[in-house]
C-alpha positions as CSV (number, residue, x, y, z in Angstrom):
1,X,-35.9,-71.8,96.5
2,X,-34.0,-74.0,98.7
3,X,-30.5,-73.0,99.6
4,X,-29.0,-75.9,97.5
5,X,-30.9,-74.9,94.5
6,X,-29.8,-71.3,95.0
7,X,-26.2,-72.3,95.2
8,X,-26.5,-74.4,92.1
9,X,-28.0,-71.6,90.1
10,X,-25.1,-69.2,91.1
11,X,-22.3,-71.8,90.5
12,X,-20.3,-70.8,87.3
13,X,-17.9,-73.7,87.3
14,X,-17.9,-75.7,84.0
15,X,-19.9,-73.1,82.1
16,X,-17.1,-73.1,79.4
17,X,-17.8,-76.7,78.5
18,X,-20.9,-75.9,76.3
19,X,-18.9,-73.2,74.6
20,X,-16.0,-75.5,74.0
21,X,-18.3,-78.1,72.6
22,X,-19.7,-75.5,70.2
23,X,-16.3,-74.2,69.1
24,X,-14.6,-77.6,68.8
25,X,-16.3,-78.3,65.5
26,X,-15.1,-74.9,64.2
27,X,-11.5,-75.5,65.4
28,X,-11.5,-79.0,63.8
29,X,-12.8,-77.5,60.5
30,X,-10.1,-74.8,60.5
31,X,-7.4,-77.2,61.3
32,X,-8.6,-79.4,58.5
33,X,-8.7,-76.6,56.0
34,X,-5.2,-75.5,57.0
35,X,-3.8,-79.0,56.7
36,X,-5.5,-79.8,53.4
37,X,-4.8,-76.4,52.0
38,X,-1.1,-77.1,52.7
39,X,-1.4,-80.4,50.8
40,X,-3.1,-78.5,48.0
41,X,-0.4,-75.9,47.7
42,X,2.3,-78.7,47.8
43,X,0.6,-80.6,45.0
44,X,0.3,-77.4,42.9
45,X,4.0,-76.8,43.4
46,X,4.7,-80.4,42.3
47,X,2.6,-79.9,39.2
48,X,4.3,-76.5,38.5
49,X,7.7,-78.1,38.8
50,X,6.6,-80.8,36.4
51,X,5.4,-78.3,33.9
52,X,8.6,-76.2,34.2
53,X,10.8,-79.2,33.6
54,X,8.7,-80.5,30.7
55,X,8.7,-77.1,29.1
56,X,12.5,-76.9,29.4
57,X,12.9,-80.4,27.9
58,X,10.6,-79.6,25.1
59,X,12.2,-76.2,24.3
60,X,15.6,-77.8,24.0
61,X,14.4,-79.4,20.8
62,X,13.1,-76.3,19.1
63,X,16.1,-75.9,16.8
64,X,14.4,-74.8,13.6
65,X,14.2,-78.3,12.1
66,X,11.0,-79.7,10.5
67,X,10.6,-82.4,13.2
68,X,11.2,-80.1,16.1
69,X,7.7,-80.3,17.5
70,X,7.7,-84.1,17.4
71,X,11.0,-84.3,19.2
72,X,9.9,-81.7,21.7
73,X,6.9,-83.8,22.8
74,X,9.1,-86.9,22.9
75,X,11.7,-85.2,25.0
76,X,9.2,-84.2,27.6
77,X,7.1,-87.3,27.7
78,X,9.3,-90.2,26.6
79,X,13.0,-89.6,26.4
80,X,13.4,-87.9,29.8
81,X,10.2,-88.7,31.6
82,X,9.2,-92.4,31.4
83,X,7.6,-93.6,34.6
84,X,10.6,-95.9,35.2
85,X,13.1,-93.1,34.6
86,X,14.9,-91.3,37.5
87,X,14.1,-88.1,35.6
88,X,10.3,-88.6,35.7
89,X,8.3,-85.8,37.4
90,X,6.1,-87.2,40.2
91,X,3.6,-85.9,42.7
92,X,3.6,-87.3,46.2
93,X,0.5,-85.5,47.3
94,X,-2.1,-86.4,44.7
95,X,-4.2,-89.4,45.9
96,X,-6.7,-89.6,43.0
97,X,-5.6,-93.1,42.0
98,X,-3.8,-92.0,38.8
99,X,-0.3,-92.8,40.1
100,X,2.6,-90.7,41.2
101,X,4.0,-89.9,37.7
102,X,2.8,-86.6,36.3
103,X,1.5,-87.5,32.8
104,X,-1.1,-86.3,30.4
105,X,0.9,-83.2,29.4
106,X,-0.6,-80.8,26.8
107,X,1.7,-79.0,24.4
108,X,1.0,-75.7,22.6
109,X,3.6,-74.3,20.2
110,X,4.1,-70.7,19.0
111,X,6.2,-68.9,16.5
112,X,7.5,-66.2,18.9
113,X,7.2,-64.5,22.2
114,X,7.6,-60.7,22.4
115,X,6.4,-58.1,24.9
116,X,4.8,-60.7,27.1
117,X,2.6,-61.9,24.3
118,X,2.8,-65.1,22.1
119,X,3.0,-65.0,18.3
120,X,1.0,-67.1,15.9
121,X,0.3,-70.6,17.1
122,X,1.9,-73.5,15.2
123,X,-0.5,-76.5,15.0
124,X,0.9,-78.8,12.4
125,X,4.0,-81.0,13.1
126,X,5.0,-80.4,9.4
127,X,5.6,-76.7,10.4
128,X,7.9,-77.6,13.2
129,X,10.6,-75.3,11.8
130,X,8.4,-72.3,12.7
131,X,8.0,-73.4,16.4
132,X,10.2,-71.4,18.7
133,X,8.1,-71.3,21.9
134,X,6.3,-74.1,23.8
135,X,3.7,-74.0,26.5
136,X,3.3,-77.1,28.5
137,X,0.2,-77.7,30.7
138,X,0.3,-80.4,33.4
139,X,-3.3,-81.6,33.3
140,X,-5.5,-81.7,36.4
141,X,-4.8,-83.9,39.4
142,X,-6.9,-84.1,42.6
143,X,-6.3,-84.2,46.3
144,X,-8.9,-86.1,48.4
145,X,-9.0,-84.1,51.6
146,X,-8.2,-85.8,55.0
147,X,-9.9,-83.4,57.5
148,X,-11.9,-80.9,55.4
149,X,-14.8,-83.3,54.8
150,X,-15.8,-82.3,58.3
151,X,-17.2,-79.2,56.7
152,X,-18.5,-81.0,53.6
153,X,-15.5,-80.6,51.2
154,X,-14.2,-83.9,50.0
155,X,-11.9,-83.1,47.0
156,X,-9.9,-80.3,45.6
157,X,-11.2,-80.6,42.1
158,X,-8.8,-80.7,39.1
159,X,-5.6,-78.7,39.8
160,X,-3.3,-77.9,36.8
161,X,-0.1,-75.9,36.1
162,X,1.5,-74.6,33.0
163,X,4.9,-73.2,31.9
164,X,6.3,-71.6,28.8
165,X,9.8,-71.9,27.5
166,X,12.0,-71.2,24.5
167,X,15.5,-71.9,23.2
168,X,18.0,-69.0,23.7
169,X,20.9,-69.2,21.4
170,X,24.3,-67.5,21.8
171,X,27.3,-67.1,19.6
172,X,30.6,-67.6,21.2
173,X,34.3,-67.5,20.3
174,X,33.8,-66.7,16.6
175,X,35.0,-64.0,14.3
176,X,32.4,-61.6,12.9
177,X,32.3,-63.0,9.4
178,X,29.3,-64.8,7.8
179,X,28.5,-66.3,4.4
180,X,25.1,-66.7,2.9
181,X,24.0,-70.2,2.0
182,X,20.9,-71.6,0.3
183,X,20.3,-74.7,2.5
184,X,19.3,-74.8,6.2
185,X,21.3,-78.0,6.6
186,X,24.6,-76.5,5.5
187,X,27.2,-77.8,5.9
188,X,26.6,-81.5,5.6
189,X,29.4,-84.1,5.8
190,X,29.3,-84.3,2.0
191,X,30.2,-80.6,1.7
192,X,33.6,-81.2,3.3
193,X,36.3,-80.7,0.6
194,X,34.2,-78.5,-1.6
195,X,35.6,-75.1,-2.6
196,X,33.7,-72.0,-1.4
197,X,33.9,-68.7,-3.3
198,X,32.7,-66.0,-1.1
199,X,32.0,-62.7,-2.8
200,X,31.5,-59.3,-1.2
201,X,28.3,-57.5,-2.3
202,X,28.9,-53.8,-2.9
203,X,27.2,-51.6,-0.4
204,X,25.9,-49.6,-3.4
205,X,24.0,-52.7,-4.5
206,X,20.4,-52.6,-3.2
207,X,19.6,-56.2,-4.2
208,X,19.2,-58.6,-1.3
209,X,22.1,-60.8,-0.2
210,X,22.4,-64.0,-2.2
211,X,24.1,-67.4,-1.5
212,X,27.9,-66.9,-1.7
213,X,27.8,-63.3,-0.5
214,X,29.8,-62.8,2.6
215,X,29.9,-60.0,5.1
216,X,30.4,-59.0,8.7
217,X,28.2,-59.4,11.7
218,X,27.7,-56.4,14.0
219,X,28.2,-58.0,17.3
220,X,26.7,-56.0,20.1
221,X,29.3,-54.9,22.7
222,X,32.2,-55.7,20.5
223,X,33.9,-52.7,18.8
224,X,34.8,-52.9,15.2
225,X,38.6,-53.0,14.8
226,X,38.5,-52.9,11.0
227,X,41.0,-55.8,11.0
228,X,38.8,-58.7,12.2
229,X,40.0,-61.1,9.4
230,X,43.6,-61.0,10.8
231,X,42.9,-61.1,14.5
232,X,43.4,-64.2,16.6
233,X,41.2,-63.4,19.6
234,X,37.4,-63.7,19.2
235,X,34.6,-62.1,21.3
236,X,32.8,-63.8,24.1
237,X,29.2,-64.9,24.0
238,X,26.2,-62.8,22.9
239,X,22.6,-63.7,22.1
240,X,22.1,-64.7,18.5
241,X,19.0,-62.4,18.6
242,X,21.5,-59.5,18.7
243,X,23.3,-60.5,15.6
244,X,22.7,-58.2,12.6
245,X,24.5,-57.7,9.3
246,X,26.9,-54.9,9.1
247,X,26.9,-53.4,5.6
248,X,29.9,-51.6,4.0
249,X,33.2,-52.9,2.9
250,X,36.4,-52.2,4.9
251,X,39.4,-51.7,2.7
252,X,41.6,-52.7,5.7
253,X,40.2,-56.2,5.9
254,X,42.0,-57.8,2.8
255,X,45.3,-56.7,4.3
256,X,44.3,-58.2,7.6
257,X,43.4,-61.5,6.0
258,X,46.7,-61.6,4.1
259,X,48.8,-61.5,7.2
260,X,47.8,-65.2,7.6
261,X,50.0,-65.7,4.5
262,X,53.1,-63.9,5.8
263,X,52.2,-60.7,4.1
264,X,52.5,-58.1,7.0
265,X,52.3,-54.4,6.5
266,X,53.9,-51.6,8.5
267,X,50.9,-51.4,10.7
268,X,49.9,-55.1,10.8
269,X,52.7,-57.0,12.4
270,X,52.5,-60.3,14.2
271,X,51.7,-59.8,17.8
272,X,52.2,-61.9,20.9
273,X,48.5,-62.7,21.2
274,X,48.6,-64.1,17.7
275,X,47.0,-61.3,15.9
276,X,48.3,-60.9,12.3
277,X,50.6,-63.9,12.6
278,X,51.0,-66.3,9.7
279,X,50.3,-70.0,9.4
280,X,53.1,-72.6,9.1
281,X,52.1,-73.2,5.5
282,X,51.9,-70.0,3.5
283,X,52.1,-71.3,-0.1
284,X,50.6,-68.6,-2.4
285,X,50.8,-67.2,-5.9
286,X,53.3,-64.6,-4.8
287,X,57.1,-64.4,-4.9
288,X,60.0,-62.3,-3.8
289,X,62.3,-60.7,-6.3
290,X,66.1,-61.0,-6.3
291,X,68.8,-60.1,-8.8
292,X,71.4,-62.4,-10.2
293,X,73.6,-63.3,-13.1
294,X,73.3,-66.4,-15.3
295,X,75.9,-67.4,-17.9
296,X,74.5,-69.6,-20.6
297,X,75.2,-70.6,-24.2
298,X,71.6,-69.6,-24.9
299,X,70.7,-66.1,-25.9
300,X,67.2,-66.7,-24.5
301,X,67.0,-68.1,-21.0
302,X,64.7,-70.8,-19.8
303,X,63.4,-71.4,-16.3
304,X,65.6,-74.5,-16.2
305,X,68.7,-72.3,-16.9
306,X,67.8,-70.0,-14.1
307,X,67.1,-72.8,-11.6
308,X,70.4,-74.5,-12.5
309,X,72.4,-71.3,-11.9
310,X,70.7,-69.6,-9.0
311,X,69.0,-70.4,-5.8
312,X,66.6,-68.8,-3.4
313,X,68.3,-66.9,-0.5
314,X,67.8,-68.3,3.0
315,X,67.4,-64.8,4.3
316,X,65.3,-62.1,2.9
317,X,65.3,-58.3,3.4
318,X,63.6,-57.1,6.6
319,X,60.8,-54.7,6.7
320,X,57.6,-54.7,4.7
321,X,57.9,-57.5,2.1
322,X,57.5,-56.7,-1.6
323,X,55.6,-59.7,-2.7
324,X,55.1,-59.9,-6.5
325,X,52.0,-61.5,-7.9
326,X,52.7,-64.4,-10.2
327,X,50.9,-62.6,-13.0
328,X,53.4,-59.8,-12.9
329,X,56.4,-62.1,-13.6
330,X,57.5,-62.1,-17.3
331,X,58.6,-65.7,-17.6
332,X,57.0,-68.0,-15.1
333,X,56.5,-71.8,-14.9
334,X,52.7,-71.7,-14.7
335,X,50.5,-73.5,-13.9
336,X,53.0,-75.9,-12.4
337,X,53.9,-73.4,-9.6
338,X,50.4,-72.4,-8.7
339,X,49.1,-72.8,-5.1
340,X,45.8,-74.4,-4.4
341,X,43.2,-73.9,-7.0
342,X,39.4,-73.9,-6.9
343,X,37.2,-76.8,-8.0
344,X,37.3,-77.3,-11.8
345,X,33.6,-76.5,-12.1
346,X,34.3,-72.8,-11.2
347,X,36.6,-72.5,-14.2
348,X,34.0,-74.1,-16.5
349,X,31.3,-71.9,-15.1
350,X,29.0,-74.7,-13.8
351,X,29.5,-73.8,-10.1
352,X,28.3,-70.5,-8.5
353,X,29.5,-70.2,-4.9
354,X,29.9,-73.9,-3.8
355,X,32.0,-76.4,-5.7
356,X,31.8,-80.2,-6.0
357,X,35.1,-81.1,-4.4
358,X,36.8,-82.0,-7.7
359,X,40.0,-80.0,-8.1
360,X,43.2,-80.8,-10.0
361,X,45.1,-82.5,-7.3
362,X,47.1,-84.5,-9.8
363,X,48.6,-81.4,-11.4
364,X,49.3,-79.9,-8.0
365,X,51.2,-82.9,-6.7
366,X,53.1,-83.3,-9.9
367,X,54.2,-79.7,-9.7
368,X,55.1,-79.5,-6.1
369,X,55.7,-83.1,-5.0
370,X,56.8,-85.2,-8.0
371,X,56.2,-88.9,-7.6
372,X,53.4,-88.4,-5.0
373,X,50.1,-89.8,-6.2
374,X,46.6,-88.6,-5.3
375,X,45.9,-92.2,-4.1
376,X,48.2,-91.6,-1.2
377,X,45.5,-89.4,0.4
378,X,42.3,-90.5,2.1
379,X,40.0,-87.7,0.8
380,X,42.2,-85.8,-1.5
381,X,41.0,-82.5,-0.1
382,X,43.2,-79.4,-0.2
383,X,43.1,-79.4,3.6
384,X,44.5,-82.9,3.8
385,X,47.3,-82.0,1.4
386,X,47.9,-78.8,3.3
387,X,48.3,-80.7,6.6
388,X,50.5,-83.3,4.9
389,X,52.9,-80.6,3.7
390,X,53.2,-79.1,7.2
391,X,54.1,-82.6,8.6
392,X,57.4,-82.4,6.7
393,X,58.0,-78.7,6.1
394,X,61.7,-78.8,5.3
395,X,61.1,-81.0,2.3
396,X,57.5,-80.3,1.2
397,X,57.6,-76.5,1.8
398,X,61.0,-75.6,0.5
399,X,61.5,-72.3,-1.4
400,X,61.6,-72.5,-5.2
401,X,62.4,-70.3,-8.2
402,X,59.2,-69.8,-10.0
403,X,60.1,-67.3,-12.8
404,X,62.2,-64.4,-13.9
405,X,62.3,-61.2,-15.9
406,X,64.8,-61.7,-18.7
407,X,67.7,-59.4,-19.6
408,X,66.7,-57.5,-22.7
409,X,70.3,-57.1,-23.8
410,X,72.4,-60.1,-22.6
411,X,76.2,-59.6,-23.0
412,X,78.0,-61.9,-25.4
413,X,81.2,-63.3,-23.9
414,X,82.8,-65.8,-26.1
415,X,80.5,-68.7,-26.7
416,X,78.2,-67.7,-23.8
417,X,75.8,-65.0,-22.9
418,X,75.8,-63.1,-19.6
419,X,72.3,-62.5,-18.4
420,X,71.6,-60.0,-15.6
421,X,68.1,-60.8,-14.5
422,X,65.5,-60.4,-11.8
423,X,64.4,-63.8,-10.6
424,X,61.5,-64.7,-8.3
425,X,61.3,-67.2,-5.5
426,X,58.2,-68.5,-3.7
427,X,58.5,-69.1,0.0
428,X,55.8,-71.6,1.3
429,X,57.0,-71.0,4.8
430,X,56.9,-67.7,6.6
431,X,60.0,-65.5,6.3
432,X,58.8,-62.2,7.8
433,X,57.0,-63.3,10.9
434,X,57.1,-66.3,13.3
435,X,54.4,-68.8,12.4
436,X,51.7,-69.7,14.9
437,X,51.5,-73.5,15.1
438,X,48.2,-75.2,16.0
439,X,47.9,-76.4,19.5
440,X,45.4,-77.4,22.2
441,X,44.6,-73.7,22.5
442,X,45.4,-72.4,19.1
443,X,43.7,-73.1,15.7
444,X,45.7,-73.1,12.5
445,X,45.9,-69.5,11.2
446,X,44.6,-70.4,7.8
447,X,41.5,-72.1,9.3
448,X,38.8,-69.6,9.9
449,X,35.5,-70.1,11.6
450,X,32.6,-68.7,9.5
451,X,28.9,-68.4,10.3
452,X,26.6,-70.0,7.8
453,X,23.5,-67.8,7.4
454,X,20.2,-67.7,5.6
455,X,20.1,-64.3,4.1
456,X,17.0,-64.4,1.8
457,X,15.5,-60.9,1.4
458,X,18.1,-59.2,3.6
459,X,19.5,-55.8,2.6
460,X,21.3,-53.3,4.8
461,X,21.6,-53.7,8.6
462,X,19.1,-56.4,9.5
463,X,18.9,-59.4,11.9
464,X,20.2,-62.6,10.3
465,X,19.4,-66.2,10.9
466,X,22.6,-68.1,11.8
467,X,22.3,-71.8,11.0
468,X,25.6,-72.8,12.5
469,X,29.4,-72.4,12.4
470,X,31.9,-74.1,10.0
471,X,35.6,-74.1,9.6
472,X,37.1,-73.3,6.2
473,X,40.6,-73.3,4.9
474,X,41.6,-70.0,3.3
475,X,43.1,-71.0,-0.1
476,X,44.9,-67.8,-1.2
477,X,45.4,-64.2,-0.2
478,X,42.9,-61.5,-1.2
479,X,43.8,-60.4,-4.7
480,X,44.0,-56.7,-5.5
481,X,41.7,-57.3,-8.6
482,X,39.0,-58.8,-6.3
483,X,39.6,-57.4,-2.8
484,X,36.2,-58.6,-1.6
485,X,36.5,-62.2,-2.8
486,X,37.7,-65.0,-0.5
487,X,38.5,-68.5,-1.8
488,X,38.2,-71.2,0.7
489,X,37.5,-74.9,1.2
490,X,34.8,-76.3,3.5
491,X,36.4,-78.4,6.3
492,X,33.2,-79.1,8.2
493,X,31.4,-78.0,11.4
494,X,33.6,-75.7,13.5
495,X,35.9,-77.4,15.9
496,X,37.7,-76.1,19.0
497,X,41.4,-75.7,19.0
498,X,43.1,-79.1,19.2
499,X,40.3,-80.5,16.9
500,X,38.0,-80.9,19.9
501,X,34.3,-80.9,19.5
502,X,32.7,-77.5,19.1
503,X,29.6,-78.6,21.0
504,X,28.4,-75.6,23.1
505,X,31.6,-73.7,22.2
506,X,30.8,-71.7,19.1
507,X,27.0,-71.8,19.6
508,X,25.4,-72.2,23.0
509,X,21.8,-73.3,23.1
510,X,20.0,-73.0,26.4
511,X,16.3,-73.6,27.1
512,X,14.9,-70.9,29.4
513,X,11.5,-70.4,31.1
514,X,9.8,-67.2,30.0
515,X,6.5,-67.6,31.8
């Protein structure tokens, strides 16, 4: 071996080059895999985001109505996600020629979701009212690799994503009173102005709740005060899933309700926060008793004789008022002195719990506001008349003698008779407490927000399906003969103080992802 050959054989310079050439292909392949895998993960994130947003949009429509499933699909694919819309879900990574907009969503609906498992599947659009959970699948999109083909991989294959969502409902700012109804669309605009007779079902009655029965809701985290019907402050928000019926009648509640009519008790006095305070208009079938003397040529007095000789005092005795029911007054000018009545169909027996809106407004106006015709009002509802009276309280809500208990032995003095009587005055404005006027932060004290519920088959302490919230005008105090009956008039869907929309105030609906 020559010296040159020997040196060449021992020379190690450049021996890495063959190794580098061998490893280079591996390095390029690894870099390609890393780069394209990153694109793959990014596209999957885009598809997952699209599935999440579509599921939330669809779940927002699952409100228990028959067309809920149709609206859910439209919300996710048409209403919010047209290709031209700024709300459309897109993928920037997929390069399979199907465009940037994520389309081709698949929807699956279920009745429920509990313990990380779905309930029965709902397949027919006609059964949309049963659908409460939706699963949305963003169908497969592909990534054509940029560098990975070096190792023979050209496409990712179909990548998909799915999400599941449902509508969470909360009850907010409402008193814990409900009434059972027989329609899932109650109340409709046509129900405004109809009388509502809400009856308490005895806790001893084992029959299920029926339309017209009312009761209390056991609101989780809110202690029972036993005086909810007179309180002015309502609880915060809780999940509607936590609302259950609370059986058992509370004897304290009728007294609490009656404070809205200026009928305080020693314990239930008007407070600074509005609890147990009266409304500005407290017309009711109750009167206060006073004593007086009437001199008349008649041995038997008439109501006109008493009204001509006596008047209602401007001030009344302090302390607990002694309201006398109209039915306990011996001589009384009824029915011309009566407060608001129910719809006429209740007296004929043709209505059960909901009236038809036809009440004797003509007789009421003739008795309390002579010369005023029913045609002066737009709807002729009791609530409209109630507000009209408040607009001019001094004239339209003035005190009035309604009856008297006659003197059994009037004294004869010459040609006249001297009658020592007890006479009775009604006071349509509060005399024992300062009224709480409606404002931007305060509702009228005779307007109560009530939950409309479907109670079919419910007995005892059970979950209840709340359809919505409505405002009602309380027509009269709770009567001792029927302490569990409340007479009211439907005003309409519940409004916030100041007559502002109740949207997301009494009931908050929020779509949430569950998987």
